N, CA, C and O atoms as a printed pandas DataFrame, in Angstrom:
     atom_number atom_name residue_name chain_id  residue_number  x_coord  y_coord  z_coord
0              1         N          MET        A               1  -12.607   -2.629   28.499
1              2        CA          MET        A               1  -12.793   -4.047   28.711
2              3         C          MET        A               1  -11.698   -4.849   28.013
3              4         O          MET        A               1  -11.279   -5.892   28.514
4              5         N          LYS        A               2  -11.227   -4.362   26.843
5              6        CA          LYS        A               2  -10.171   -5.072   26.141
6              7         C          LYS        A               2   -8.889   -5.108   26.964
7              8         O          LYS        A               2   -8.154   -6.096   26.941
8              9         N          ARG        A               3   -8.625   -4.021   27.694
9             10        CA          ARG        A               3   -7.408   -3.962   28.505
10            11         C          ARG        A               3   -7.447   -4.984   29.624
11            12         O          ARG        A               3   -6.421   -5.566   29.975
12            13         N          VAL        A               4   -8.634   -5.207   30.190
13            14        CA          VAL        A               4   -8.762   -6.206   31.252
14            15         C          VAL        A               4   -8.478   -7.591   30.668
15            16         O          VAL        A               4   -7.796   -8.402   31.295
16            17         N          GLY        A               5   -8.994   -7.857   29.485
17            18        CA          GLY        A               5   -8.749   -9.138   28.832
18            19         C          GLY        A               5   -7.276   -9.346   28.527
19            20         O          GLY        A               5   -6.746  -10.442   28.708
20            21         N          ARG        A               6   -6.618   -8.294   28.067
21            22        CA          ARG        A               6   -5.186   -8.389   27.779
22            23         C          ARG        A               6   -4.403   -8.644   29.053
23            24         O          ARG        A               6   -3.438   -9.409   29.052
24            25         N          THR        A               7   -4.814   -8.006   30.138
25            26        CA          THR        A               7   -4.131   -8.194   31.416
26            27         C          THR        A               7   -4.281   -9.630   31.890
27            28         O          THR        A               7   -3.328  -10.221   32.397
28            29         N          VAL        A               8   -5.460  -10.188   31.728
29            30        CA          VAL        A               8   -5.700  -11.577   32.132
30            31         C          VAL        A               8   -4.852  -12.528   31.288
31            32         O          VAL        A               8   -4.244  -13.455   31.823
32            33         N          VAL        A               9   -4.808  -12.306   29.989
33            34        CA          VAL        A               9   -4.008  -13.155   29.106
34            35         C          VAL        A               9   -2.528  -13.035   29.446
35            36         O          VAL        A               9   -1.821  -14.041   29.517
36            37         N          LEU        A              10   -2.060  -11.814   29.656
37            38        CA          LEU        A              10   -0.657  -11.597   30.009
38            39         C          LEU        A              10   -0.325  -12.291   31.327
39            40         O          LEU        A              10    0.737  -12.900   31.456
40            41         N          SER        A              11   -1.223  -12.203   32.302
41            42        CA          SER        A              11   -1.000  -12.873   33.587
42            43         C          SER        A              11   -0.934  -14.388   33.420
43            44         O          SER        A              11   -0.102  -15.051   34.040
44            45         N          ALA        A              12   -1.810  -14.932   32.582
45            46        CA          ALA        A              12   -1.802  -16.371   32.338
46            47         C          ALA        A              12   -0.515  -16.807   31.649
47            48         O          ALA        A              12    0.060  -17.841   31.990
48            49         N          VAL        A              13   -0.070  -16.023   30.689
49            50        CA          VAL        A              13    1.177  -16.342   29.987
50            51         C          VAL        A              13    2.354  -16.314   30.950
51            52         O          VAL        A              13    3.217  -17.191   30.913
52            53         N          LEU        A              14    2.387  -15.306   31.808
53            54        CA          LEU        A              14    3.485  -15.212   32.769
54            55         C          LEU        A              14    3.442  -16.342   33.789
55            56         O          LEU        A              14    4.487  -16.800   34.251
56            57         N          ALA        A              15    2.253  -16.790   34.140
57            58        CA          ALA        A              15    2.132  -17.889   35.092
58            59         C          ALA        A              15    2.590  -19.212   34.479
59            60         O          ALA        A              15    3.142  -20.060   35.179
60            61         N          LEU        A              16    2.366  -19.389   33.187
61            62        CA          LEU        A              16    2.731  -20.641   32.523
62            63         C          LEU        A              16    4.161  -20.650   31.995
63            64         O          LEU        A              16    4.670  -21.710   31.632
64            65         N          ALA        A              17    4.810  -19.515   31.944
65            66        CA          ALA        A              17    6.155  -19.427   31.376
66            67         C          ALA        A              17    7.150  -20.348   32.065
67            68         O          ALA        A              17    7.908  -21.017   31.363
68            69         N          PRO        A              18    7.201  -20.429   33.399
69            70        CA          PRO        A              18    8.183  -21.326   34.026
70            71         C          PRO        A              18    7.965  -22.788   33.663
71            72         O          PRO        A              18    8.932  -23.535   33.516
72            73         N          VAL        A              19    6.714  -23.208   33.516
73            74        CA          VAL        A              19    6.415  -24.593   33.158
74            75         C          VAL        A              19    6.902  -24.885   31.748
75            76         O          VAL        A              19    7.522  -25.920   31.504
76            77         N          VAL        A              20    6.629  -23.995   30.837
77            78        CA          VAL        A              20    7.026  -24.177   29.448
78            79         C          VAL        A              20    8.545  -24.125   29.310
79            80         O          VAL        A              20    9.122  -24.882   28.529
80            81         N          ALA        A              21    9.182  -23.259   30.045
81            82        CA          ALA        A              21   10.626  -23.066   29.915
82            83         C          ALA        A              21   11.423  -24.283   30.366
83            84         O          ALA        A              21   12.600  -24.390   30.022
84            85         N          THR        A              22   10.839  -25.191   31.113
85            86        CA          THR        A              22   11.553  -26.375   31.577
86            87         C          THR        A              22   11.409  -27.552   30.624
87            88         O          THR        A              22   11.826  -28.659   30.965
88            89         N          ALA        A              23   10.846  -27.358   29.469
89            90        CA          ALA        A              23   10.566  -28.457   28.553
90            91         C          ALA        A              23   11.666  -28.687   27.524
91            92         O          ALA        A              23   11.372  -29.189   26.439
92            93         N          GLY        A              24   12.898  -28.349   27.810
93            94        CA          GLY        A              24   14.001  -28.606   26.896
94            95         C          GLY        A              24   14.173  -27.524   25.859
95            96         O          GLY        A              24   13.824  -26.364   26.081
96            97         N          GLU        A              25   14.727  -27.927   24.697
97            98        CA          GLU        A              25   15.020  -26.953   23.638
98            99         C          GLU        A              25   13.757  -26.259   23.138
99           100         O          GLU        A              25   13.753  -25.043   22.945
100          101         N          THR        A              26   12.701  -27.013   22.930
101          102        CA          THR        A              26   11.448  -26.407   22.488
102          103         C          THR        A              26   10.924  -25.470   23.556
103          104         O          THR        A              26   10.412  -24.394   23.248
104          105         N          GLY        A              27   11.048  -25.873   24.802
105          106        CA          GLY        A              27   10.623  -25.014   25.902
106          107         C          GLY        A              27   11.429  -23.737   25.962
107          108         O          GLY        A              27   10.892  -22.671   26.266
108          109         N          ALA        A              28   12.714  -23.837   25.676
109          110        CA          ALA        A              28   13.561  -22.644   25.672
110          111         C          ALA        A              28   13.122  -21.686   24.570
111          112         O          ALA        A              28   13.095  -20.471   24.767
112          113         N          LYS        A              29   12.781  -22.238   23.415
113          114        CA          LYS        A              29   12.320  -21.407   22.307
114          115         C          LYS        A              29   10.999  -20.730   22.667
115          116         O          LYS        A              29   10.818  -19.531   22.453
116          117         N          VAL        A              30   10.089  -21.519   23.213
117          118        CA          VAL        A              30    8.797  -20.970   23.607
118          119         C          VAL        A              30    8.985  -19.971   24.747
119          120         O          VAL        A              30    8.327  -18.931   24.783
120          121         N          GLY        A              31    9.879  -20.287   25.669
121          122        CA          GLY        A              31   10.148  -19.379   26.770
122          123         C          GLY        A              31   10.654  -18.034   26.286
123          124         O          GLY        A              31   10.284  -16.996   26.835
124          125         N          GLY        A              32   11.505  -18.043   25.254
125          126        CA          GLY        A              32   11.999  -16.790   24.688
126          127         C          GLY        A              32   10.889  -15.987   24.048
127          128         O          GLY        A              32   10.850  -14.762   24.165
128          129         N          VAL        A              33    9.982  -16.678   23.368
129          130        CA          VAL        A              33    8.845  -16.007   22.738
130          131         C          VAL        A              33    7.936  -15.413   23.814
131          132         O          VAL        A              33    7.467  -14.281   23.691
132          133         N          VAL        A              34    7.698  -16.186   24.860
133          134        CA          VAL        A              34    6.855  -15.696   25.948
134          135         C          VAL        A              34    7.490  -14.486   26.613
135          136         O          VAL        A              34    6.808  -13.509   26.922
136          137         N          GLU        A              35    8.793  -14.554   26.831
137          138        CA          GLU        A              35    9.489  -13.440   27.467
138          139         C          GLU        A              35    9.392  -12.169   26.621
139          140         O          GLU        A              35    9.078  -11.097   27.138
140          141         N          GLU        A              36    9.660  -12.293   25.332
141          142        CA          GLU        A              36    9.581  -11.118   24.456
142          143         C          GLU        A              36    8.145  -10.609   24.345
143          144         O          GLU        A              36    7.915   -9.402   24.269
144          145         N          SER        A              37    7.183  -11.529   24.336
145          146        CA          SER        A              37    5.777  -11.116   24.294
146          147         C          SER        A              37    5.401  -10.341   25.552
147          148         O          SER        A              37    4.706   -9.327   25.485
148          149         N          ALA        A              38    5.866  -10.824   26.692
149          150        CA          ALA        A              38    5.584  -10.133   27.950
150          151         C          ALA        A              38    6.222   -8.748   27.969
151          152         O          ALA        A              38    5.611   -7.784   28.430
152          153         N          LYS        A              39    7.454   -8.649   27.465
153          154        CA          LYS        A              39    8.117   -7.343   27.406
154          155         C          LYS        A              39    7.337   -6.391   26.494
155          156         O          LYS        A              39    7.136   -5.223   26.827
156          157         N          THR        A              40    6.904   -6.901   25.351
157          158        CA          THR        A              40    6.149   -6.080   24.412
158          159         C          THR        A              40    4.849   -5.608   25.044
159          160         O          THR        A              40    4.477   -4.441   24.914
160          161         N          GLY        A              41    4.162   -6.512   25.726
161          162        CA          GLY        A              41    2.923   -6.141   26.411
162          163         C          GLY        A              41    3.168   -5.114   27.502
163          164         O          GLY        A              41    2.401   -4.162   27.650
164          165         N          GLY        A              42    4.228   -5.304   28.260
165          166        CA          GLY        A              42    4.572   -4.354   29.312
166          167         C          GLY        A              42    4.893   -2.978   28.762
167          168         O          GLY        A              42    4.500   -1.961   29.332
168          169         N          HIS        A              43    5.610   -2.958   27.651
169          170        CA          HIS        A              43    5.935   -1.674   27.023
170          171         C          HIS        A              43    4.671   -0.994   26.494
171          172         O          HIS        A              43    4.555    0.230   26.554
172          173         N          ALA        A              44    3.735   -1.774   25.981
173          174        CA          ALA        A              44    2.483   -1.195   25.487
174          175         C          ALA        A              44    1.686   -0.576   26.633
175          176         O          ALA        A              44    1.107    0.501   26.485
176          177         N          ILE        A              45    1.661   -1.256   27.761
177          178        CA          ILE        A              45    0.960   -0.707   28.928
178          179         C          ILE        A              45    1.634    0.581   29.388
179          180         O          ILE        A              45    0.971    1.583   29.653
180          181         N          ARG        A              46    2.964    0.538   29.477
181          182        CA          ARG        A              46    3.717    1.733   29.869
182          183         C          ARG        A              46    3.445    2.884   28.907
183          184         O          ARG        A              46    3.190    4.010   29.335
184          185         N          ASP        A              47    3.498    2.599   27.602
185          186        CA          ASP        A              47    3.267    3.642   26.609
186          187         C          ASP        A              47    1.862    4.226   26.721
187          188         O          ASP        A              47    1.668    5.426   26.526
188          189         N          GLY        A              48    0.883    3.376   27.035
189          190        CA          GLY        A              48   -0.482    3.854   27.201
190          191         C          GLY        A              48   -0.598    4.834   28.353
191          192         O          GLY        A              48   -1.237    5.878   28.220
192          193         N          PHE        A              49    0.011    4.508   29.478
193          194        CA          PHE        A              49   -0.018    5.412   30.625
194          195         C          PHE        A              49    0.713    6.717   30.318
195          196         O          PHE        A              49    0.242    7.798   30.673
196          197         N          LEU        A              50    1.863    6.611   29.660
197          198        CA          LEU        A              50    2.608    7.822   29.313
198          199         C          LEU        A              50    1.817    8.699   28.346
199          200         O          LEU        A              50    1.799    9.922   28.487
200          201         N          THR        A              51    1.168    8.079   27.370
201          202        CA          THR        A              51    0.360    8.828   26.415
202          203         C          THR        A              51   -0.754    9.567   27.137
203          204         O          THR        A              51   -0.992   10.748   26.885
204          205         N          PHE        A              52   -1.431    8.871   28.029
205          206        CA          PHE        A              52   -2.522    9.491   28.778
206          207         C          PHE        A              52   -2.013   10.676   29.594
207          208         O          PHE        A              52   -2.595   11.760   29.550
208          209         N          GLY        A              53   -0.945   10.472   30.327
209          210        CA          GLY        A              53   -0.401   11.545   31.160
210          211         C          GLY        A              53    0.064   12.740   30.354
211          212         O          GLY        A              53   -0.203   13.885   30.719
212          213         N          ARG        A              54    0.752   12.481   29.269
213          214        CA          ARG        A              54    1.242   13.584   28.437
214          215         C          ARG        A              54    0.094   14.348   27.792
215          216         O          ARG        A              54    0.155   15.569   27.643
216          217         N          THR        A              55   -0.951   13.621   27.412
217          218        CA          THR        A              55   -2.103   14.264   26.787
218          219         C          THR        A              55   -2.836   15.154   27.783
219          220         O          THR        A              55   -3.238   16.268   27.448
220          221         N          ILE        A              56   -3.007   14.668   28.994
221          222        CA          ILE        A              56   -3.661   15.473   30.027
222          223         C          ILE        A              56   -2.839   16.739   30.296
223          224         O          ILE        A              56   -3.390   17.835   30.395
224          225         N          ARG        A              57   -1.530   16.577   30.412
225          226        CA          ARG        A              57   -0.657   17.737   30.639
226          227         C          ARG        A              57   -0.785   18.736   29.486
227          228         O          ARG        A              57   -0.884   19.942   29.710
228          229         N          ALA        A              58   -0.781   18.226   28.256
229          230        CA          ALA        A              58   -0.889   19.110   27.092
230          231         C          ALA        A              58   -2.237   19.821   27.070
231          232         O          ALA        A              58   -2.320   20.983   26.674
232          233         N          PHE        A              59   -3.287   19.131   27.493
233          234        CA          PHE        A              59   -4.607   19.755   27.521
234          235         C          PHE        A              59   -4.627   20.945   28.476
235          236         O          PHE        A              59   -5.143   22.011   28.140
236          237         N          PHE        A              60   -4.066   20.757   29.656
237          238        CA          PHE        A              60   -4.109   21.832   30.649
238          239         C          PHE        A              60   -3.104   22.949   30.366
239          240         O          PHE        A              60   -3.301   24.080   30.812
240          241         N          THR        A              61   -2.045   22.655   29.643
241          242        CA          THR        A              61   -1.073   23.711   29.346
242          243         C          THR        A              61   -1.294   24.359   27.985
243          244         O          THR        A              61   -0.911   25.512   27.783
244          245         N          GLY        A              62   -1.911   23.632   27.043
245          246        CA          GLY        A              62   -2.030   24.182   25.697
246          247         C          GLY        A              62   -3.406   24.079   25.069
247          248         O          GLY        A              62   -3.614   24.586   23.967
248          249         N          GLY        A              63   -4.345   23.442   25.734
249          250        CA          GLY        A              63   -5.695   23.349   25.194
250          251         C          GLY        A              63   -5.951   22.067   24.418
251          252         O          GLY        A              63   -5.125   21.155   24.376
252          253         N          GLY        A              64   -7.118   22.035   23.813
253          254        CA          GLY        A              64   -7.578   20.843   23.111
254          255         C          GLY        A              64   -6.730   20.453   21.910
255          256         O          GLY        A              64   -6.439   19.275   21.704
256          257         N          ARG        A              65   -6.338   21.438   21.124
257          258        CA          ARG        A              65   -5.535   21.124   19.937
258          259         C          ARG        A              65   -4.174   20.544   20.343
259          260         O          ARG        A              65   -3.696   19.596   19.720
260          261         N          ALA        A              66   -3.554   21.106   21.377
261          262        CA          ALA        A              66   -2.265   20.594   21.853
262          263         C          ALA        A              66   -2.419   19.166   22.361
263          264         O          ALA        A              66   -1.544   18.328   22.141
264          265         N          ALA        A              67   -3.529   18.887   23.040
265          266        CA          ALA        A              67   -3.774   17.533   23.537
266          267         C          ALA        A              67   -3.938   16.560   22.378
267          268         O          ALA        A              67   -3.423   15.443   22.421
268          269         N          GLN        A              68   -4.651   16.981   21.349
269          270        CA          GLN        A              68   -4.853   16.117   20.184
270          271         C          GLN        A              68   -3.529   15.824   19.480
271          272         O          GLN        A              68   -3.269   14.684   19.093
272          273         N          GLU        A              69   -2.702   16.840   19.316
273          274        CA          GLU        A              69   -1.400   16.643   18.675
274          275         C          GLU        A              69   -0.503   15.735   19.517
275          276         O          GLU        A              69    0.194   14.870   18.986
276          277         N          THR        A              70   -0.530   15.941   20.822
277          278        CA          THR        A              70    0.278   15.110   21.722
278          279         C          THR        A              70   -0.178   13.659   21.652
279          280         O          THR        A              70    0.643   12.743   21.602
280          281         N          TRP        A              71   -1.494   13.455   21.650
281          282        CA          TRP        A              71   -2.037   12.094   21.574
282          283         C          TRP        A              71   -1.558   11.421   20.286
283          284         O          TRP        A              71   -1.120   10.270   20.301
284          285         N          HIS        A              72   -1.646   12.149   19.180
285          286        CA          HIS        A              72   -1.235   11.579   17.887
286          287         C          HIS        A              72    0.262   11.239   17.884
287          288         O          HIS        A              72    0.648   10.161   17.433
288          289         N          GLU        A              73    1.094   12.140   18.379
289          290        CA          GLU        A              73    2.543   11.899   18.417
290          291         C          GLU        A              73    2.866   10.659   19.249
291          292         O          GLU        A              73    3.699    9.839   18.861
292          293         N          ASN        A              74    2.202   10.533   20.389
293          294        CA          ASN        A              74    2.451    9.385   21.245
294          295         C          ASN        A              74    1.900    8.096   20.644
295          296         O          ASN        A              74    2.475    7.026   20.843
296          297         N          ALA        A              75    0.797    8.189   19.915
297          298        CA          ALA        A              75    0.252    7.002   19.249
298          299         C          ALA        A              75    1.223    6.483   18.198
299          300         O          ALA        A              75    1.399    5.274   18.045
300          301         N          VAL        A              76    1.849    7.400   17.478
301          302        CA          VAL        A              76    2.848    6.999   16.480
302          303         C          VAL        A              76    4.020    6.296   17.167
303          304         O          VAL        A              76    4.492    5.263   16.692
304          305         N          ARG        A              77    4.485    6.852   18.278
305          306        CA          ARG        A              77    5.591    6.256   19.033
306          307         C          ARG        A              77    5.200    4.877   19.580
307          308         O          ARG        A              77    5.989    3.934   19.517
308          309         N          THR        A              78    3.987    4.765   20.114
309          310        CA          THR        A              78    3.510    3.490   20.657
310          311         C          THR        A              78    3.424    2.440   19.552
311          312         O          THR        A              78    3.801    1.286   19.756
312          313         N          ARG        A              79    2.932    2.838   18.397
313          314        CA          ARG        A              79    2.821    1.920   17.263
314          315         C          ARG        A              79    4.204    1.423   16.829
315          316         O          ARG        A              79    4.385    0.241   16.537
316          317         N          ALA        A              80    5.161    2.328   16.791
317          318        CA          ALA        A              80    6.528    1.942   16.418
318          319         C          ALA        A              80    7.118    0.970   17.441
319          320         O          ALA        A              80    7.767   -0.009   17.071
320          321         N          ASN        A              81    6.891    1.242   18.722
321          322        CA          ASN        A              81    7.377    0.334   19.762
322          323         C          ASN        A              81    6.726   -1.045   19.649
323          324         O          ASN        A              81    7.391   -2.065   19.830
324          325         N          ALA        A              82    5.438   -1.074   19.353
325          326        CA          ALA        A              82    4.736   -2.351   19.220
326          327         C          ALA        A              82    5.258   -3.147   18.018
327          328         O          ALA        A              82    5.416   -4.365   18.091
328          329         N          ARG        A              83    5.521   -2.451   16.927
329          330        CA          ARG        A              83    6.055   -3.147   15.747
330          331         C          ARG        A              83    7.451   -3.698   16.015
331          332         O          ARG        A              83    7.779   -4.800   15.575
332          333         N          GLU        A              84    8.269   -2.941   16.730
333          334        CA          GLU        A              84    9.604   -3.423   17.095
334          335         C          GLU        A              84    9.495   -4.644   18.003
335          336         O          GLU        A              84   10.245   -5.609   17.851
336          337         N          GLY        A              85    8.563   -4.595   18.939
337          338        CA          GLY        A              85    8.334   -5.748   19.809
338          339         C          GLY        A              85    7.882   -6.967   19.026
339          340         O          GLY        A              85    8.306   -8.086   19.313
340          341         N          ALA        A              86    7.031   -6.757   18.046
341          342        CA          ALA        A              86    6.570   -7.862   17.207
342          343         C          ALA        A              86    7.730   -8.469   16.424
343          344         O          ALA        A              86    7.783   -9.685   16.238
344          345         N          ARG        A              87    8.654   -7.636   15.968
345          346        CA          ARG        A              87    9.830   -8.153   15.260
346          347         C          ARG        A              87   10.701   -8.987   16.194
347          348         O          ARG        A              87   11.239  -10.019   15.792
348          349         N          ARG        A              88   10.840   -8.535   17.448
349          350        CA          ARG        A              88   11.634   -9.304   18.413
350          351         C          ARG        A              88   10.977  -10.654   18.722
351          352         O          ARG        A              88   11.658  -11.672   18.838
352          353         N          VAL        A              89    9.659  -10.649   18.851
353          354        CA          VAL        A              89    8.927  -11.908   19.110
354          355         C          VAL        A              89    9.114  -12.854   17.922
355          356         O          VAL        A              89    9.397  -14.038   18.104
356          357         N          ALA        A              90    8.956  -12.331   16.717
357          358        CA          ALA        A              90    9.118  -13.164   15.515
358          359         C          ALA        A              90   10.553  -13.689   15.431
359          360         O          ALA        A              90   10.772  -14.835   15.039
360          361         N          GLY        A              91   11.517  -12.866   15.794
361          362        CA          GLY        A              91   12.918  -13.301   15.794
362          363         C          GLY        A              91   13.154  -14.433   16.762
363          364         O          GLY        A              91   13.896  -15.368   16.462
364          365         N          GLU        A              92   12.524  -14.358   17.930
365          366        CA          GLU        A              92   12.652  -15.446   18.913
366          367         C          GLU        A              92   11.987  -16.708   18.396
367          368         O          GLU        A              92   12.488  -17.808   18.629
368          369         N          ALA        A              93   10.872  -16.571   17.700
369          370        CA          ALA        A              93   10.158  -17.730   17.181
370          371         C          ALA        A              93   10.965  -18.441   16.095
371          372         O          ALA        A              93   10.867  -19.659   15.948
372          373         N          LYS        A              94   11.752  -17.696   15.345
373          374        CA          LYS        A              94   12.544  -18.277   14.259
374          375         C          LYS        A              94   13.878  -18.830   14.736
375          376         O          LYS        A              94   14.564  -19.526   13.987
376          377         N          ARG        A              95   14.249  -18.530   15.962
377          378        CA          ARG        A              95   15.533  -18.954   16.510
378          379         C          ARG        A              95   15.653  -20.434   16.620
379          380         O          ARG        A              95   16.683  -20.938   17.066
């Protein structure tokens, strides 16, 4: 259910981005933040699908323990990507 809520929020942000981006310098700043936020959200969705697929593959090729290890490795990678995205968003906000 949380993913559906995130999708709705992301869709709303993307729908409002063109309106905000036309508001001058402040709009440009907000537009940059919205753009980086959307990229971060998109990468999180992509990482989630990749994690799921890799875990399923590991389960069928190596069993439960391999699936658990794969899930953990991908979670670490996803967390790192999310933190990098957060730094980019914060950088845009400070611009």
